[in-house]
C-alpha positions in Angstrom: 0.0 0.0 0.0 2.8 2.4 0.6 4.1 1.8 -2.9 0.8 2.8 -4.4 1.0 6.1 -2.5 4.7 6.7 -3.4 4.3 6.1 -7.1 1.9 9.1 -7.8 4.0 11.3 -5.6 7.2 10.5 -7.5 5.4 10.9 -10.8 4.3 14.4 -9.8 7.8 15.4 -8.7 9.3 14.2 -12.0 6.7 16.1 -14.0 7.3 19.2 -12.0 11.0 19.0 -12.6 10.4 18.9 -16.4 8.4 22.1 -16.5 10.4 25.0 -17.9 10.4 28.5 -16.6 11.0 31.6 -18.8 14.7 32.7 -18.7 15.4 35.6 -16.4 15.3 39.0 -18.1 18.6 40.9 -17.8 18.4 44.3 -19.3 19.4 47.8 -18.3 16.5 49.2 -20.3 13.2 49.7 -18.5 10.2 48.3 -20.1 8.7 50.6 -22.8 6.3 53.2 -21.3 2.8 53.7 -22.4 2.4 56.3 -25.1 -0.9 58.0 -25.6 -2.0 58.0 -29.2 -0.6 61.0 -31.0 -3.1 63.8 -31.7 -3.8 64.9 -35.2 -1.4 67.6 -36.3 -2.6 70.8 -38.0 0.1 71.8 -40.5 -1.7 75.1 -41.3 -2.0 76.1 -37.6 0.1 78.4 -35.5 0.1 81.3 -33.1 0.2 85.1 -33.8 3.5 86.6 -32.9 3.1 90.1 -34.3 0.5 92.4 -36.0 1.7 95.4 -37.9 -0.6 98.0 -39.4 0.6 99.0 -42.9 -0.7 102.4 -44.1 -1.3 103.4 -47.8 -0.6 99.8 -48.8 -2.5 99.8 -52.1 -2.8 102.3 -54.9 -6.1 104.0 -55.5 -7.6 102.7 -58.8 -10.4 105.3 -58.9 -12.9 102.4 -59.3 -14.8 103.8 -56.3 -15.2 107.2 -58.0 -16.5 105.6 -61.2 -19.0 103.3 -59.4 -20.1 106.1 -57.1 -20.7 108.4 -60.0 -22.8 105.9 -61.8 -24.9 105.2 -58.7 -25.2 108.9 -57.9 -26.3 109.7 -61.5 -29.0 107.0 -61.4 -30.3 108.2 -58.1 -30.1 111.9 -59.2 -32.0 111.1 -62.4 -35.0 109.9 -60.3 -35.5 113.4 -58.9 -37.4 116.2 -60.5 -38.5 117.0 -64.1 -36.9 118.8 -67.0 -33.9 121.0 -66.1 -34.2 120.1 -62.5 -33.7 116.4 -63.3 -30.6 117.3 -65.3 -29.2 119.3 -62.5 -30.0 116.5 -60.0 -28.3 113.9 -62.2 -25.1 116.0 -62.5 -25.1 116.7 -58.8 -25.6 112.9 -58.2 -22.7 112.0 -60.5 -20.4 114.5 -58.8 -21.5 113.6 -55.3 -21.4 109.9 -56.0 -17.9 110.1 -57.5 -16.5 112.1 -54.5 -18.1 109.7 -52.0 -17.0 106.6 -53.9 -13.4 107.9 -54.1 -13.4 108.6 -50.4 -14.7 105.1 -49.6 -12.0 103.5 -51.8 -9.3 105.6 -50.2 -10.3 104.6 -46.7 -10.5 101.0 -47.8 -7.0 101.1 -49.3 -5.6 103.1 -46.5 -4.5 100.3 -44.2 -3.8 96.6 -44.3 -2.3 94.3 -41.6 0.8 92.2 -41.7 0.1 89.3 -39.4 3.2 87.3 -38.4 2.3 83.7 -37.4 4.7 81.0 -36.0 3.4 77.8 -37.4 3.3 74.6 -35.3 6.2 73.2 -37.3 8.4 76.2 -36.3 8.2 78.1 -39.6 7.3 81.8 -39.5 4.8 83.1 -42.0 3.7 86.7 -42.7 0.2 87.2 -44.1 -1.0 90.6 -45.4 -4.8 91.1 -45.3 -7.1 94.1 -45.3 -9.1 93.1 -42.2 -8.4 91.5 -38.9 -10.5 88.5 -37.8 -12.6 89.3 -34.7 -10.7 88.9 -31.4 -7.3 88.3 -33.0 -4.4 89.4 -30.8 -0.8 88.4 -30.2 -0.8 84.8 -28.9 -4.1 83.8 -30.6 -4.3 80.4 -32.1 -4.9 80.7 -35.8 -5.2 78.7 -39.0 -4.0 79.9 -42.4 -6.4 79.0 -45.2 -6.3 80.3 -48.8 -3.7 82.9 -47.8 -5.8 84.4 -45.0 -5.5 84.2 -41.2 -8.5 82.7 -39.5 -8.9 82.8 -35.7 -9.6 79.4 -34.1 
């Protein structure tokens, strides 16, 4: 009876001795750390570094005077009869031309050079006639079709 008890015990010991264990890991490098998935990169994005106002940037083409004269003449022609209508038309042409020229001059008077440091480190200067609402130094922006757009 003792042999029947010893045989299974010996068999278990022999089987346990045959089992292999993984080799020990000897490395000076720590296990790789977890990396969060990289965020999508915006290659047309950056931050405003500088805003310069440029005065008298564009030449006056007198298109405003011509269009203003046409609109003024049409409106002046709607007033009065006979010689009064002619006088109102002439006054409308002259007044419209003066007003149109002044509007064009004011529109051409200033533009803005916006210096943007892109996310990749490049610096880009964009010249545009208006500033997007709320744009200031340090604002996050995107450049699209040659224009600065606030984000």
